[in-house]
ZAMAR-984435 format. One line per 2 residues: their letters; for each residue y, x, z of C-alpha. Coordinates in Angstrom, 3 decimals, padded with zeros to 6 digits, m for minus. Example, Ala and Ser with C-alpha at 12.3 -4.5 7.8 and 13.67 -1.06 7.14 Angstrom:
REM residues 2
as = m004.500 012.300 007.800  m001.060 013.670 007.140 .
END
This chain:
REM residues 267
me = 000.000 000.000 000.000  003.551 001.126 m000.738 .
sa = 004.605 000.384 002.835  002.257 003.044 004.209 .
kf = 004.385 005.988 003.059  007.419 004.550 004.847 .
ne = 005.599 003.625 008.044  003.841 006.989 008.170 .
wf = 007.142 008.881 008.308  009.581 006.557 010.062 .
nk = 007.940 006.255 013.487  008.124 007.884 016.919 .
kt = 005.175 010.178 016.201  007.323 011.926 013.606 .
it = 009.941 012.752 016.245  007.209 014.055 018.571 .
kl = 006.058 016.411 015.802  009.624 017.469 015.034 .
ie = 010.238 018.717 018.581  007.236 021.013 018.610 .
kd = 007.988 024.728 018.742  006.284 025.264 015.414 .
id = 006.208 022.379 012.962  003.442 022.385 010.383 .
ek = 003.919 022.646 006.642  003.160 018.976 006.008 .
is = 005.975 017.858 008.340  008.361 020.379 006.768 .
nq = 007.629 019.006 003.303  008.057 015.415 004.458 .
lv = 011.337 016.336 006.137  012.727 017.621 002.848 .
ns = 011.979 014.207 001.320  013.178 012.155 004.303 .
ks = 016.551 011.173 002.874  015.168 010.193 m000.538 .
ly = 012.377 008.212 001.121  014.953 006.302 003.141 .
ke = 016.933 005.599 m000.029  013.784 004.194 m001.585 .
me = 013.249 002.038 001.490  016.791 000.656 001.083 .
ss = 015.923 m000.789 m002.292  012.278 m001.759 m002.000 .
yr = 011.066 m002.151 001.604  013.684 m003.087 004.195 .
ne = 011.409 m003.492 007.206  012.314 m004.047 010.861 .
ff = 012.880 m000.333 011.454  015.410 m000.258 008.616 .
yk = 017.291 m003.205 010.134  017.327 m001.563 013.579 .
nt = 018.488 001.791 012.256  021.290 000.050 010.347 .
lf = 022.335 m001.894 013.466  022.291 001.281 015.533 .
nk = 024.406 003.286 013.105  026.908 000.463 012.590 .
yv = 027.428 m000.691 016.161  026.373 002.016 018.612 .
lg = 027.659 004.953 016.551  030.359 003.017 014.712 .
ty = 032.003 000.012 016.353  031.268 001.109 019.915 .
sl = 030.376 004.522 021.315  027.374 006.376 022.686 .
nt = 029.508 007.112 025.755  029.834 003.441 026.650 .
tv = 026.848 001.701 025.066  023.108 001.300 025.629 .
al = 020.816 m000.073 022.924  017.548 m001.717 023.942 .
se = 014.587 m002.711 021.814  011.254 m004.525 022.139 .
fe = 011.700 m005.792 025.703  010.237 m008.999 027.056 .
id = 012.250 m012.074 027.961  009.804 m014.731 029.107 .
ns = 007.498 m015.491 026.169  009.509 m013.541 023.605 .
ka = 010.097 m009.894 022.790  013.710 m009.098 021.905 .
df = 014.097 m006.956 018.794  017.429 m005.302 019.542 .
ai = 020.226 m005.588 022.097  023.525 m003.842 022.713 .
in = 024.922 m003.495 026.229  028.604 m002.592 026.349 .
kk = 031.383 m003.289 028.859  033.424 m005.148 026.248 .
ks = 030.625 m007.098 024.589  026.858 m007.379 025.007 .
fv = 024.564 m009.280 022.702  020.953 m009.617 021.570 .
ve = 019.790 m009.664 017.955  016.670 m011.330 016.610 .
ik = 015.721 m009.686 013.319  014.198 m011.718 010.512 .
td = 013.398 m009.570 007.482  011.996 m010.824 004.195 .
ld = 008.612 m009.830 005.631  008.906 m012.297 008.556 .
tl = 008.617 m016.044 009.042  011.032 m018.293 010.941 .
dk = 008.316 m020.230 012.792  009.153 m018.959 016.285 .
li = 012.908 m018.461 015.893  014.132 m021.453 017.922 .
yq = 011.797 m020.607 020.834  012.861 m016.957 020.759 .
ie = 016.535 m017.941 020.871  015.911 m020.186 023.886 .
dy = 014.361 m017.255 025.744  017.152 m014.845 024.834 .
yk = 019.784 m017.128 026.382  018.111 m016.543 029.755 .
vf = 019.570 m012.999 029.712  022.309 m012.890 027.070 .
sl = 025.283 m015.179 026.574  025.734 m013.996 022.975 .
vy = 022.808 m014.342 020.570  022.677 m013.317 016.909 .
vl = 020.096 m013.563 014.156  020.159 m010.720 011.620 .
ts = 018.528 m011.617 008.347  018.691 m011.045 004.600 .
en = 020.590 m012.935 001.937  017.289 m014.585 000.997 .
yy = 016.842 m016.141 004.440  020.476 m016.855 005.251 .
yq = 020.562 m020.558 004.368  017.238 m021.252 006.064 .
vy = 018.511 m019.617 009.264  021.865 m021.387 008.942 .
rl = 020.188 m024.791 008.762  018.314 m024.027 011.984 .
vk = 021.313 m022.829 014.033  024.397 m024.368 012.379 .
nt = 025.087 m026.745 015.305  024.476 m024.122 018.010 .
nv = 026.334 m021.169 019.535  024.006 m018.713 017.778 .
gi = 025.654 m016.259 015.378  024.280 m015.036 012.060 .
mv = 024.476 m011.530 010.614  023.306 m010.692 007.106 .
lt = 022.054 m007.349 005.883  023.591 m007.466 002.430 .
kr = 022.118 m006.088 m000.763  024.512 m003.157 m000.349 .
nt = 022.931 m002.483 003.064  026.006 m003.373 005.090 .
is = 025.998 m005.890 007.942  028.161 m008.956 007.401 .
ir = 028.796 m011.532 010.134  028.576 m014.949 008.473 .
kf = 028.723 m017.003 011.679  030.211 m015.629 014.894 .
ak = 028.265 m016.260 018.083  029.932 m018.206 020.886 .
ed = 029.356 m017.366 024.521  026.992 m019.582 026.478 .
fs = 026.395 m018.696 030.127  024.773 m022.009 031.023 .
kl = 021.186 m020.929 030.317  021.154 m017.591 032.179 .
kh = 018.289 m017.122 034.630  018.443 m014.785 037.630 .
en = 014.743 m013.948 037.354  014.954 m012.781 033.736 .
lf = 018.102 m010.747 034.310  016.674 m009.030 037.385 .
rl = 013.493 m008.156 035.486  015.460 m005.907 033.115 .
lr = 016.194 m003.465 035.907  014.220 m000.451 037.036 .
ke = 013.370 m000.095 040.718  016.233 002.280 041.542 .
ey = 018.654 000.062 039.605  017.949 m003.205 041.393 .
ed = 017.905 m001.426 044.751  021.308 000.068 043.965 .
li = 022.693 m003.305 042.870  021.574 m005.103 046.034 .
kk = 022.827 m002.379 048.376  026.251 m002.479 046.695 .
qf = 026.555 m006.272 046.866  025.250 m006.988 050.373 .
ke = 026.392 m005.425 053.614  023.035 m005.979 055.263 .
vp = 019.772 m005.358 053.438  016.579 m006.270 055.321 .
dv = 014.075 m003.512 055.989  010.866 m004.814 054.433 .
kp = 007.637 m003.196 053.324  007.744 m001.874 049.740 .
if = 005.256 m004.521 048.615  007.735 m007.288 049.564 .
ry = 010.911 m005.524 048.472  011.149 m006.851 044.902 .
at = 010.745 m010.495 045.965  013.185 m010.059 048.857 .
yl = 015.834 m008.448 046.673  015.381 m011.065 043.970 .
dm = 016.001 m013.816 046.528  019.225 m012.068 047.547 .
yr = 020.238 m011.613 043.911  019.834 m015.361 043.338 .
ql = 022.736 m015.926 045.728  025.141 m014.407 043.184 .
gl = 026.865 m016.484 040.499  025.223 m016.289 037.074 .
ek = 028.100 m014.677 035.174  028.603 m012.135 037.922 .
sq = 024.892 m011.435 038.182  024.689 m010.791 034.433 .
kl = 027.636 m008.397 034.577  026.089 m006.491 037.489 .
vf = 022.777 m006.072 035.686  024.475 m004.861 032.521 .
ne = 026.565 m002.396 034.547  023.385 m000.921 036.031 .
il = 021.841 m000.583 032.568  024.982 001.186 031.335 .
rr = 024.285 003.955 033.820  021.397 004.932 031.541 .
vn = 023.837 006.420 029.017  022.438 009.835 028.152 .
gn = 024.969 012.633 027.795  022.569 014.532 025.534 .
nv = 022.656 011.652 023.061  026.439 011.755 022.933 .
ey = 026.521 015.462 022.205  023.683 015.749 019.712 .
lk = 022.828 012.457 018.027  025.498 012.464 015.328 .
rv = 024.077 015.767 014.121  020.769 014.048 013.363 .
pl = 020.322 012.690 009.800  021.313 009.027 009.584 .
el = 017.812 007.862 008.683  016.277 009.299 011.874 .
rw = 018.931 008.436 014.467  017.376 005.278 015.874 .
lv = 013.983 006.946 016.278  015.562 009.951 018.003 .
yq = 017.647 007.724 020.304  014.522 005.874 021.373 .
sh = 012.743 009.137 022.175  015.042 009.900 025.173 .
ln = 015.067 013.648 024.611  016.362 016.155 027.129 .
re = 018.708 018.979 026.117  015.932 021.485 025.385 .
kf = 014.043 019.082 023.113  017.230 018.019 021.354 .
er = 018.091 021.617 020.535  014.579 022.293 019.276 .
ll = 014.730 019.144 017.150  018.044 020.139 015.593 .
nn = 016.780 023.645 014.866  013.675 022.249 013.181 .
lq = 015.730 019.734 011.204  018.025 022.463 009.907 .
gg = 015.020 024.570 008.967  013.412 021.760 007.015 .
i = 016.432 020.387 005.184 .
END
């Protein structure tokens, strides 16, 4: 299948191979062809990775900033798995991606789940699917983005904020242990001393006492502390077609430098 050559190169395993001290000849040869392969993908096989990489380059590296933004992907919200989300102090939103390779069967149910965490929800789709998506969400607060034939992202319907469906449980579940502990200790003067096995449930009960809009803001603020200084310094030096994969790999300084050295050697 034609898709195999794209999927074989544009995945996290490629980044793992590219940070090895000595990259093999096969990887070096593929690296030389990386940009042309991505160009071919633009015209013939715009899969979910392509949509995510385009979103990342446009919004995280373009509209916003790596210094102030966290991008999340493939995280669970109730019965759905969110494709892509941007957390930023000015604006945070989730994006459900519907490529030409997808169906729209579950879209309405996915949107309902996303509103439990995000007050702004977008669907990113192609020109081919635009009118089908529009018919489904035209009377809702959901926004629509289109990945145009020129591979730019065009907002055809702006999302409107809706805080009414937020759920404390789903918001709290986004946080890591140290993050929700930090949040609770900052918001409450007295925190009960409970056994570790009961701590999550106890803290969640306390979190439920906060207003929904405030609780969402607090969770997003904790997530923003994940901003990686290494990303800010190095990521723009990575070829455009690999940036999303590298960002997701959460590299430390040593691995970033090795990656950049290997990239320069192969290009």
